[in-house]
C-alpha positions as CSV (number, residue, x, y, z in Angstrom):
1,M,-11.3,108.1,13.3
2,D,-11.4,111.0,11.0
3,R,-13.1,108.9,8.3
4,S,-15.8,107.6,10.5
5,E,-19.0,109.8,10.0
6,G,-20.6,108.1,13.0
7,F,-17.6,109.0,15.3
8,Q,-17.5,112.5,14.0
9,D,-21.3,112.9,14.8
10,M,-20.7,111.6,18.2
11,C,-17.9,114.1,18.8
12,E,-20.1,116.9,17.5
13,E,-22.9,115.8,19.7
14,L,-20.6,115.8,22.7
15,A,-19.3,119.2,21.9
16,E,-22.8,120.5,21.7
17,A,-23.9,118.9,24.9
18,E,-20.8,120.3,26.7
19,L,-21.7,123.8,25.3
20,A,-25.1,123.6,26.5
21,L,-24.0,122.5,30.0
22,S,-21.5,125.4,30.0
23,R,-24.4,127.8,29.4
24,I,-26.8,126.3,32.1
25,D,-26.8,129.4,34.1
26,K,-28.9,131.1,31.2
27,V,-31.8,128.6,31.8
28,P,-34.5,129.9,34.0
29,P,-33.9,128.9,37.6
30,A,-37.1,126.7,37.8
31,L,-35.7,124.4,35.0
32,R,-32.0,124.7,35.7
33,E,-31.3,121.7,37.8
34,A,-33.4,119.4,35.7
35,R,-31.6,120.5,32.5
36,R,-28.3,120.4,34.2
37,A,-28.9,116.7,35.2
38,E,-30.1,115.9,31.6
39,W,-27.2,117.7,29.9
40,Q,-24.7,116.1,32.4
41,E,-26.1,112.6,31.8
42,L,-25.8,113.1,28.1
43,V,-22.2,114.4,28.3
44,D,-21.3,111.4,30.7
45,R,-22.8,108.9,28.2
46,L,-21.1,110.4,25.1
47,V,-17.7,110.5,26.9
48,G,-18.1,106.8,27.7
49,E,-19.1,106.0,24.1
50,V,-16.3,108.1,22.6
51,G,-13.8,106.4,25.0
52,A,-15.1,102.9,24.1
53,V,-14.6,103.7,20.4
54,L,-11.0,104.9,21.1
55,H,-10.2,101.9,23.2
56,A,-11.6,99.5,20.7
57,D,-9.6,101.2,18.0
58,A,-6.5,101.1,20.0
59,A,-7.1,97.3,20.7
60,R,-7.0,96.9,16.9
61,K,-3.6,98.9,16.7
62,P,-1.5,97.5,19.5
63,H,1.2,100.1,19.0
64,V,-1.1,102.8,20.0
65,I,-1.6,103.8,23.6
66,P,-5.1,105.2,24.3
67,W,-5.3,108.3,26.3
68,P,-6.3,108.4,29.2
69,P,-5.1,104.8,29.9
70,R,-7.9,102.6,31.3
71,Q,-7.8,102.0,35.1
72,N,-7.9,98.3,36.0
């Protein structure tokens, strides 16, 4: 994973989205809920994408157990 520029970019984007979400209280009240929903949606999507990449990588390496384990 540390060699994949695309994966690193995805992780950086996730970190930036999480930071923006953590600072949502600084957004003017009239815009706050709309921005919160946008940032939360982006965080959720990126978490899913990162998880999918990690699970796919783990599937190629059967000795590695991904964390958190997938719920069936």
